N, C-alpha and C positions, 0 to 999 in steps of 0.2 A: 207428413203434413196432415193437419187435422181437418181434412175435408174442405179445404178452402178453394177459391177460384183464382186462376192465373189469368190476368187480363193483359194481352200483348200490347206493346207500344205501337199501335197501328200507324201513327204518323211516322215513326221511325221506319217501319216497313215500306211505306209509300215513298219516303225520301230515298231509301235504298234502291227501290225498283226504278224510280224515275231518274236517279243518278246514273244507273246502269244504261238507261236509254238516252242519256245525254240531254235530258229536258231541263230547261230553266224553270224557275218557279212561276214566272209570268206566263210561260207556255202552258203550264198545268192549269192556271186559272182560266186561260182563254178557252180551254177545252170544255168548260161547263158554262154554257151561255145563259143560264137562267139568271144568275147574278152578274157574271162577267167581271172584267177587271175593275170597273168602277166601284163595285161593291167590295172587291178585294182590297182596293186601295183605301176605301173609307174604313173598312174593318181594321186594316193594319195601322192606321193613324191612331187608333185608340188602344193599341196593344198594351197589355200589362206585361206580357212576355211574348216575343215574336215567334219563336221557332215552330210551335206546334199549331198555331192558330189556323193555318190554311185548311186544315182538315174540315172545319165546320162550314166551309162554303162549297162543298162538293156534294150537292144534292144527288147527283147521279150515282155516287157510291152509296150514299145513305139509303136511297130508295131500293137499290138492288141487293143490298147486304142482307143476308138471311137471318142474322141475329140482331138483338137489340144493340143499339149504338150508345156510347157513353161520351158525348161531346163534353170537353173540358174547356170552358170559356176563360182563357187567361187574358182577359181584357178589362179595362175600366168600362163603367157603364154597361154591364152585361145585359141589362134589360132591353136595350135597343137591338141587341143581337138576338136575344131569345125571341123577340117579336117576329124576326125574319126567318127563323129556323122552321123547317118542316119536320115535325117530330111525330113519332109513332108511340103507341101504347107499349110500355116496357122499356123505352129509352130512358137513360138516366143522364140528366144534364147537371153538370157541376159548375158553380161559380165560385170565385175567390171571395172569402170573407173580407179581405183587405181591399178589394177593388170596387166595392159599392157602398154607398151610404143608404141604400134602400134594399137591404137584404130580404125583408119580408115581401116586398113587391116582386123581387126576382123569383122567390120561391113560389109565390102565387101564380105568376105568369107561366112558369114551367108546368105546374099542376093543371092550369087551365087548358094547356095544350095536350093533356093526357099523358104526359111523361112523369117520371119520378125525379124528385129534386135532391140535389146533393150540394154540399158546401165544402170547399177546400180551405185548409188553413196552412199557412207557412210555418216553418220551424220555430220562429220567435213569437208566434201568436198563442196566447194562453188558451188552453182547451176550455176553461171555465166560461169564456165569452160566448160559447155556443149554447149555454144552458137555457136561454130564452127561446131558442128556435129548434133545438134538437128533437123535440117531440113532433115537429112538422116535417122532418127530413126523412128520406129513405136511405141516405148514405152520407157519411162524412169521409172526405179524402184527407188523410194526414200526409202532408209533404214531408218526406224524410231526407230531402236535400233542398237546397234553395232552387226555386223554379228557374228554368232557363236552358240548361244543357244536359244532355245524356251523359252517362258514364261517371257521374259524381259518386263519391263515397257516402255510404249510409251514415247518418248522424245517429250515434248510439242512444242518445237521450230520447229518441223517438219512441223507444219501447215504453218508457214511463208515460209518455203522452198517450199512447194507445191504451195502456192500462187505465189511466184516468178517464179517458173517453168511454171505455167499456163499462166502467163503474157507473158513470153518469147515465149511459144508455140503459143499463139494467134497471135503473129507477124510473127513467122518463120515457124510454122507447126501446123495449127489449128486442124488437125486430130490426133495429138499425144495422145496416151494413157499414163496416169500417174498412176502408180501402187505404192502402199504403203505396206511395209512389216515390221511388228514388233509392238507388243503390241496392235494389233487391238482388239477392244471390242465393245459391244453394246453402251457403253458410248461415244466413240469417232468416230464411223463410220460415223455418219451424219455430223460431223464437217469436216471430211476428204473429203467427197463428196462436201460439200459446199466450201471448199478451192480450189477444182479443180481436185481432184483425181477421177478416174472412175473405177479403179480396186484395190481391197483390197485383201491381202493375209492373210488368217485366219488359224492359226495352233492350238495353245493351246486353244484359245477361243472356237474353235469348238470341238476338240477331247477330251477335258476335260469336256465337257458338258454332263449331264445325258441324254439329248434328243438332239441329233445332228441335225435332221431336224428342230426342233423348234429353235435352236440357229442360224442356217443359215437364217431362215426366219426373225429372230429378227435383224440380222446384215443387211439384205436387207431392213428392214423397214416394 
């Protein structure tokens, strides 16, 4: 692997742990009373994709976590959610290109809170649409599966999209991070780095492994 970063699917880890403890999702919400279930329900009503959203209303975890967090807001009107988040310097907040009509405002709100801004694009969204904002971003998240469920197969055409984005970044924003999420495995990780990615999101590939540390090392090369 060419010196990249593996980012674990933290929401998957939480689901796994809480499932073992026989917690229901509403019980998890109720344990963090700063926003409570009312905010959780309001948040869920606007979902772009439901499964991973609950991670972003757990301020207790965000505050105590030792490393930078990377909230991925898979919801429509992400601006209203960004305004409620407690962010720290170094955090990277991602919003979906397809989920807001006010992308520039979302980016501005993130940066005003001291965090770094990222935009995610679905497999069918042309990379060229990012040309007007890529210079303002810290990271672009290329979805290499359709958002929604873990364990999906990697879409091979994603490699060409990453190459196109890296070419754009070299001209407009050489420091841009390119993250890839979906179907990451030890078979394709090196191809993604070679194409220009430098951050990979590994969920099922890691947490379904019998030896998680060994699998992470394998993905890193």
